[in-house]
Each structure stands twice: as C-alpha cells, then as structure tokens.
C-alpha positions in Angstrom: -35.8 -52.0 12.1 -33.1 -50.0 13.9 -32.6 -47.9 10.8 -36.3 -47.1 10.6 -36.4 -46.1 14.3 -33.4 -43.8 13.8 -35.1 -42.0 11.0 -38.2 -41.0 13.1 -36.6 -38.4 15.4 -34.6 -36.9 12.5 -37.7 -36.4 10.4 -39.6 -35.1 13.4 -36.8 -32.6 13.9 -37.1 -31.6 10.2 -40.8 -30.9 10.7 -40.3 -28.8 13.8 -37.7 -26.7 12.1 -34.9 -27.5 14.5 -32.8 -29.4 11.9 -32.6 -27.6 8.7 -30.5 -27.2 5.6 -27.4 -25.0 5.7 -29.1 -22.4 3.4 -32.1 -22.3 5.6 -29.9 -22.0 8.7 -28.1 -19.0 7.1 -31.5 -17.4 6.2 -32.7 -17.7 9.8 -29.7 -15.7 11.1 -31.2 -12.6 9.4 -29.3 -9.8 7.7 -27.7 -7.0 9.7 -24.7 -5.9 11.7 -22.7 -9.1 11.0 -23.1 -8.8 7.3 -22.1 -5.2 7.3 -18.9 -6.2 9.3 -18.3 -9.0 6.8 -18.7 -6.7 3.8 -16.2 -4.3 5.4 -13.6 -7.0 6.0 -14.1 -8.6 2.6 -14.0 -5.3 0.8 -10.7 -4.3 2.5 -9.2 -7.7 1.5 -10.1 -7.2 -2.1 -9.0 -3.6 -2.1 -5.6 -4.5 -0.6 -5.2 -7.2 -3.2 -6.0 -4.9 -6.1 -3.8 -2.1 -4.9 -0.8 -4.5 -4.6 -1.0 -4.9 -8.4 -2.0 -1.3 -9.4 0.6 0.4 -7.2 3.4 -0.6 -9.7 2.1 2.0 -12.1 2.9 4.8 -9.6 6.4 3.5 -8.9 7.5 3.5 -12.5 8.8 7.1 -12.9 10.9 7.0 -9.7 11.9 3.3 -9.8 12.9 3.7 -13.5 15.5 6.3 -12.6 16.9 4.5 -9.6 17.0 1.0 -11.0 17.7 2.0 -14.7 14.7 0.1 -16.1 14.0 0.0 -19.8 10.5 0.0 -21.3 10.8 -3.8 -21.5 11.7 -4.0 -17.9 8.7 -1.9 -16.9 6.4 -4.2 -18.9 7.9 -7.2 -17.1 7.4 -5.5 -13.7 3.8 -4.6 -14.5 3.1 -8.2 -15.6 4.9 -10.0 -12.7 2.0 -9.7 -10.2 -0.5 -10.9 -12.7 1.7 -13.9 -13.7 1.8 -14.8 -10.0 -2.0 -14.6 -9.7 -2.5 -16.9 -12.7 -0.1 -19.5 -11.5 -1.3 -19.6 -7.9 -5.1 -19.2 -8.1 -5.9 -22.9 -8.5 -3.6 -23.8 -5.6 -5.2 -21.3 -3.2 -8.6 -22.8 -4.2 -7.4 -26.2 -3.1 -6.0 -24.8 0.1 -9.3 -23.1 0.8 -11.3 -26.3 0.2 -9.0 -28.4 2.5 -7.8 -26.0 5.2 -10.6 -23.4 5.3 -11.5 -20.2 3.6 -10.4 -17.9 6.5 -7.2 -19.7 7.1 -6.2 -19.6 3.4 -7.1 -15.9 3.2 -5.1 -15.1 6.4 -2.0 -17.1 5.3 -2.0 -15.5 1.8 -2.5 -12.0 3.0 0.3 -12.2 5.6 2.7 -13.7 3.1 1.8 -10.9 0.7 2.7 -8.4 3.5 6.1 -10.0 3.9 6.8 -10.1 0.1 5.6 -6.5 -0.3 7.8 -5.2 2.6 10.8 -7.1 1.1 10.2 -5.6 -2.3 10.3 -2.1 -0.7 14.1 -2.7 0.0 14.9 -4.5 -3.3 18.4 -3.4 -4.3 18.0 -4.0 -8.1 15.4 -4.7 -10.8 15.8 -8.5 -10.8 15.1 -8.8 -7.0 12.2 -6.3 -7.3 10.7 -8.3 -10.2 11.0 -11.6 -8.3 9.4 -10.2 -5.1 6.5 -8.5 -7.1 5.9 -11.9 -8.7 5.7 -13.4 -5.1 3.2 -10.7 -4.2 1.1 -11.9 -7.1 1.3 -15.5 -5.9 -0.2 -14.4 -2.6 -2.5 -11.7 -3.8 -4.6 -14.1 -5.9 -6.3 -15.5 -2.7 -7.7 -12.2 -1.4 -8.4 -10.9 -4.9 -10.6 -13.9 -5.8 -11.3 -16.2 -2.9 -12.9 -13.4 -0.8 -15.9 -13.4 -3.1 -16.6 -17.1 -2.4 -16.0 -16.6 1.3 -18.5 -13.7 1.4 -21.1 -15.5 -0.6 -21.2 -18.5 1.8 -22.6 -16.2 4.6 -25.5 -15.1 2.4 -28.6 -16.6 0.9 -29.4 -16.3 -2.8 -31.6 -13.3 -2.1 -28.7 -11.1 -0.8 -25.6 -12.9 -2.3 -25.4 -11.2 -5.7 -26.0 -7.7 -4.3 -23.3 -8.1 -1.6 -20.7 -9.5 -4.1 -21.3 -6.5 -6.4 -21.0 -4.1 -3.5 -17.5 -5.4 -2.9 -16.6 -3.9 -6.2 -17.0 -0.5 -4.6 -13.9 -1.1 -2.4 -11.3 -1.3 -5.2 -12.8 1.9 -6.5 -12.3 3.4 -3.1 -8.7 2.1 -3.3 -8.3 3.8 -6.7 -9.2 7.1 -5.0 -7.1 6.4 -1.9 -3.9 5.2 -3.8 -3.4 8.3 -6.0 -4.2 10.5 -3.0 -1.5 8.9 -0.9 0.9 8.7 -3.8 0.4 12.5 -4.4 1.4 13.1 -0.8 4.5 10.8 -0.9 6.0 10.6 -4.4 6.7 14.3 -5.1 8.9 14.4 -2.0 12.6 14.4 -2.6 14.5 12.6 0.2 16.4 9.3 0.7 17.8 7.3 3.6 21.0 5.4 2.9 20.6 1.9 4.3 23.9 0.7 3.0 22.7 -1.6 0.3 19.9 0.6 -0.9 18.6 4.2 -0.8 15.2 4.2 0.7 13.1 6.9 -1.0 9.4 7.9 -1.5 8.5 5.1 -3.9 9.7 2.5 -1.5 7.7 4.1 1.3 4.6 3.8 -0.9 5.1 0.0 -1.1 5.4 -0.1 2.7 2.1 1.8 3.0 0.3 -0.7 0.7 1.8 -3.6 2.8 0.3 -1.9 5.9 -3.1 -1.9 4.3 -2.8 -5.7 3.7 -1.7 -6.1 7.3 -4.7 -4.2 8.5 -7.0 -6.3 6.4 -5.4 -9.5 7.8 -5.9 -8.3 11.4 -9.6 -7.4 10.6 -10.1 -10.9 9.1 -8.5 -12.6 12.2 -10.4 -10.6 14.8 -13.8 -9.7 13.3 -15.2 -12.6 11.2 -15.3 -16.4 11.6 -14.7 -19.3 9.4 -17.3 -20.0 6.7 -20.2 -22.1 8.0 -20.3 -24.0 4.7 -16.8 -25.2 5.1 -17.4 -26.2 8.8 -20.8 -27.9 8.2 -19.5 -31.2 7.0 -16.3 -31.2 9.2 -17.1 -29.6 12.5 -20.9 -29.1 12.6 -20.8 -27.8 16.2 -18.5 -25.0 15.2 -20.7 -24.3 12.2 -23.7 -23.9 14.6 -21.6 -21.7 16.8 -20.8 -19.4 13.9 -24.5 -19.3 12.9 -25.5 -18.4 16.5 -22.9 -15.6 16.5 -24.4 -14.3 13.2 -27.9 -14.5 14.7 -26.8 -12.6 17.8 -25.1 -9.8 15.9 -27.9 -9.4 13.4 -30.8 -9.6 15.8 -29.1 -7.9 18.8 -30.0 -10.7 21.2 -28.6 -13.9 22.5 -27.3 -16.7 20.3 -29.2 -19.1 22.5 -32.4 -17.9 20.8 -31.2 -19.1 17.4 -34.0 -21.6 16.3 -31.7 -24.3 14.8 -30.2 -27.3 16.6 -28.7 -29.2 13.7 -27.8 -29.1 10.0 -29.0 -31.5 7.4 -26.3 -33.9 6.3 -23.9 -33.1 9.2 -21.8 -36.0 10.3 -22.7 -37.8 13.5 -26.4 -38.1 12.9 -27.6 -41.6 12.4 -28.8 -41.7 9.7 -28.2 -38.3 8.2 -30.9 -36.7 6.0 -28.7 -37.2 3.0 -28.7 -41.0 3.8 -32.5 -40.9 4.2 -33.1 -39.2 0.9 -30.2 -40.1 -1.3 -28.8 -43.3 0.1 -25.3 -44.0 1.4 -22.4 -41.9 0.0 -18.7 -42.3 0.4 -16.8 -39.6 2.3 -14.6 -37.3 0.2 -10.9 -37.5 0.9 -9.1 -34.3 1.7 -5.7 -33.2 0.3 -4.1 -33.5 3.7 -4.6 -37.2 3.7 -3.5 -37.9 0.2 0.1 -36.9 -0.1 1.7 -35.1 -3.0 0.6 -37.6 -5.7 -2.9 -37.9 -4.4 -3.2 -34.1 -4.1 -2.2 -33.7 -7.7 -4.8 -36.3 -8.7 -7.4 -34.5 -6.6 -6.6 -31.2 -8.4 -7.0 -33.0 -11.8 -10.2 -34.7 -10.7 -11.7 -31.3 -9.7 -10.4 -29.4 -12.7 -10.8 -31.7 -15.7 -14.7 -31.8 -15.6 -14.7 -28.0 -16.1 -13.3 -28.5 -19.6 -15.4 -31.4 -20.7 -19.1 -31.5 -21.7 -21.5 -30.4 -20.3 -19.4 -27.7 -18.7 -17.0 -27.0 -21.5 -19.0 -24.2 -23.2 -19.8 -22.4 -19.9 -16.2 -22.6 -18.8 -14.9 -21.2 -22.1 -17.4 -18.4 -22.0 -16.5 -17.4 -18.5 -12.8 -17.4 -19.2 -13.3 -15.3 -22.3 -15.5 -12.8 -20.4 -13.1 -12.5 -17.5 -10.1 -12.1 -19.8 -11.8 -9.3 -21.7 -13.0 -7.5 -18.6 -9.7 -7.7 -16.8 -7.6 -6.9 -19.8 -9.7 -3.8 -20.6 -9.9 -2.6 -17.0 -6.8 -3.7 -15.0 -4.5 -4.0 -18.0 -5.0 -0.3 -18.8 -5.3 0.8 -15.2 -1.7 -0.2 -14.3 -0.3 2.0 -17.1 -2.4 5.1 -16.6 -0.2 6.8 -14.0 2.9 6.6 -16.2 0.9 7.6 -19.3 -0.7 10.6 -17.6 2.7 11.7 -16.2 4.4 11.6 -19.7 1.5 13.3 -21.4 1.6 16.1 -18.8 5.4 16.5 -19.3 4.9 16.5 -23.1 2.4 19.3 -22.9 4.7 21.3 -20.6 7.8 20.9 -22.8 6.0 21.2 -26.1 3.0 23.5 -25.5 2.4 24.3 -29.1 2.5 20.7 -30.4 -0.1 18.0 -30.6 0.7 14.3 -30.7 -0.8 10.9 -30.2 -0.1 9.1 -26.9 2.5 6.9 -28.5 4.3 9.9 -30.1 4.2 11.8 -26.7 5.7 8.7 -25.0 8.5 8.5 -27.5 9.3 12.2 -27.3 9.6 12.1 -23.5 11.6 8.9 -23.3 11.5 5.8 -21.1 12.0 7.6 -17.7 9.9 10.7 -18.4 12.7 13.1 -17.3 16.4 13.1 -16.8 17.6 12.6 -13.2 18.7 15.6 -11.2 22.4 15.1 -10.3 21.7 16.8 -6.9 18.8 14.3 -6.2 19.5 11.2 -8.3 16.6 9.2 -6.7 13.9 11.8 -7.0 11.8 11.8 -10.2 9.6 14.9 -10.5 6.0 13.8 -11.2 3.3 16.0 -12.6 0.2 16.5 -10.6 -1.9 15.5 -13.6 -0.8 11.9 -13.0 -2.6 11.9 -9.6 -5.5 14.2 -10.4 -6.6 12.2 -13.5 -6.4 8.9 -11.6 -8.4 10.4 -8.7 -11.2 11.3 -11.2 -11.2 7.8 -12.7 -11.5 6.3 -9.2 -14.3 8.6 -8.1 -16.3 8.0 -11.3 -15.8 4.2 -11.2 -17.1 4.1 -7.6 -20.7 4.9 -8.8 -21.1 1.8 -10.9 -20.9 -1.0 -8.3 -23.1 1.0 -6.0 -25.7 1.4 -8.7 -25.5 -2.2 -9.9 -25.9 -3.5 -6.3 -29.3 -1.8 -6.2 -30.6 -3.1 -9.5 -29.0 -6.5 -10.0 -32.0 -8.5 -8.6 -34.4 -6.6 -10.9 -32.2 -6.5 -14.0 -30.6 -9.9 -13.6 -26.9 -10.9 -13.4 -26.7 -12.1 -17.0 -28.3 -8.9 -18.4 -26.1 -6.7 -16.3 -23.0 -8.6 -17.4 -23.9 -7.9 -21.0 -24.9 -4.3 -20.6 -21.8 -3.1 -18.8 -19.2 -4.1 -21.5 -21.6 -2.8 -24.2 -21.8 0.6 -22.5 -18.1 0.7 -22.1 -17.5 -0.1 -25.8 -19.9 2.7 -26.7 -18.3 5.3 -24.4 -14.8 4.2 -25.3 -15.4 5.4 -28.9 -16.5 8.8 -27.6 -14.2 11.5 -26.1 -15.2 10.4 -22.6 -12.5 8.0 -21.3 -13.7 8.3 -17.7 -17.1 7.0 -18.7 -15.5 3.9 -20.3 -13.6 3.1 -17.1 -16.8 3.7 -15.1 -18.7 1.2 -17.2 -16.1 -1.5 -16.8 -15.6 -1.0 -13.1 -18.4 -3.4 -12.2 -17.6 -6.1 -14.8 -14.4 -7.4 -13.2 
C-alpha cells in the first residue's frame, strides 16, 4: 500500500514534465552560448593532445644533432607518445567513470604539462624518450575522453555535429604549430643551464606545454562536470549544472529551468527505474573495491566487448580506427622531417631526381652536418614549415563541411566515403587532398 502511494506523486511529476529523463533534461536546456563555450574548451583540449604527439616531428632535425640520434632512435621517439596512449587509454576510461570526466581530464592534462616541461630539459635521448612516453600516458585522456565528455552535454540531434566540429581544432593546431615552429626553430641560440643547453627546439616543447596548461585552466574555470556522471551520484549537482546550461543558453535565470528532478536519481522512493523495471542492485565503484576488485571491474567491463554479440562490432571499430590513425597521424609525425630533407636534397642536387627514400639516404640521418660555431643549431628549410601549413589549412575544411552534412548523409556513410576519397586522391599527384580527406576520419 505504501509503495503504491509513493508512486502517485512521482507519476504525476512525470506527467507535468517536472521530473524527466536526463536526455530530456539536457534538451530543455536549449543550445547556445554554453555549448559554444564547451566546444571551445573541448577543442582546445583535443588540439593540445594532438600537438603533444605531432610536435616530435619538428624537433627531429635539431634534436638529432644535439642528442646524436640515429634513425632507429628517431623512430622510437616518434612512437613513444603513441605507446603511452595505447597503454593508458583504458585506465583513464576507468578513472573517468569513477572519479568524473572533468576531474580525469584535468588531472591528465596537468600531468602532461609537467611531463612536457621536464622533457624540454632532458639531458640525453634516453631521458627524452621516457618523458615523451609519459606525455603519451597523460595525453590519451584529452585526446579521446574529451569526445565522450562533450557528447554528454548534447542530445542526439546535435551530438554528432558537435563531435565532428571538434575535428577542426587539431587542423587549427596543424596550422598553428608549423607557424610557431617557423618562428622558433630557425633561430640559433642556446642557454647553458649546466646540465643541458637550452635551445629553440626545447622552447617549442615549452610552448606546447603552455597550450596544454591554458586548456586545463579553461576546463577548470569555464565548464562543469558532466551531468550524466553526476545524475546517479549527486542529482542536485546535476540539476545545478543543467540550470547553469539553461541560464547561459537562454540568457535568463536558472530558476526558470522547467525541471525539478531526474528519472532514476537516487533518493526518490520509488525511483522511476524501480517503477518500470523493478529493483536493481547498485553498481560498485572502483574506489570501494581495492586493487583486486578494480582489476576485476576492468575485466568485467572489457571482456563483453570481445564476445558475441559485440565481437564483430568491436573488431570493425578497431580496424577502422587503426587504419585511420595509421594513415593520418602515422604519416603526419614524419612529414616535417621528410619535407626538410627533400628541400635540402633539391638544394644540394638541383639537377637530380630521386624517390623520397633515395633523397633521405643521400642527405643522411640528421639532414645536415652541425656547424662547429653553433653545434646545437640545425638549419631547417622553410619548405618544412610551408608545406605543413598548407596541409593544415586544407585539412581544416573537411570537419567543417562534414559537421554541416552529417545528419543528412549519416555517420556510417560519411565514415565510408572519407577513406574512399582519400584512397582515390592518394593515387593522384595531390597529396594534400589525401590528407584533407582523412582529416575527418580520425
């Protein structure tokens, strides 16, 4: 009898629209200033994460001379950040699920700042390699988790478009990075710190760390925790976030927000989930399980992805992402060094033609012998910066275009058409078009 009486006011609240699902509550906040601010913060986080991996390509000519790196060493340095990303991505997902999306992003970004600053004063190759690996461990959170964080503030009608538009920010970074590198790397100076000579390539690492620091400050000051994360833990805080979204989007007071409660929030007797689905056991969090329990929780959340009925979908997603990232990021990190050596080959052998590999072999691993008067300054050709600026500018158009047409074309069709277009243009003498086509598939 008491249970039936408890259901009456809840169901009446549902009919009046004051107690709604989280998705409906997000829809009622509208779409406006808050989401523009969220897109800016999220985009800066993703851009900072991408630049932390790509910047290594611009360091190679100078760092090779100073640290005496071989081609194998350069390959290890380029792969170190990605190795860190692969090893830590699952861990950051668990941290985000148990501690909060914003907290995980903030911790990871600040730790990345520390690792990047330390790598700027690395005295030798081994220390630099280890610190760039640490950068990858921390970069994996803003590079991937940001998309989930952004999506939880959106309804299905706007989610896909906003996530695609984030793809424009790495392209902006690919314009910004060669522009800044062009201003910094050709300089020839060094400060003797006793244990290391601090030169232009180390300054470039500091500037990338400052971008990550700026992104962390924007995250801390401008946007709240995800309402989806808060809804089942602190429903009052979730409502406060939704009221803030409503006030910023509508330009009025949050008190006018037409929702008083969320379906399934704890503390309601009975909750709507109990009314409709029956009793359910609460889910344990990692903080209450200890190390062994946390590992079991990770396994329990991961194993189903590689069993029917999810096995086929998980495999397809992994293959698609591997192909996209290997084709785009895998080449992107080497382009500065390749363009620099090709330009030097054309300068030294103006009457000769050669393949990329032959030109690389002719120039050598460092690209140019060090100047005895300036042992830590590696002259770099402006073609290295100019060509990468062009690639960044061209790739910026694709996510902007796809953001406008994704709801009409469909996510699946778009995902198939972009790699197809890239394969076609990659066979033609238009490498910039191939990079442009792949820029939205990552």
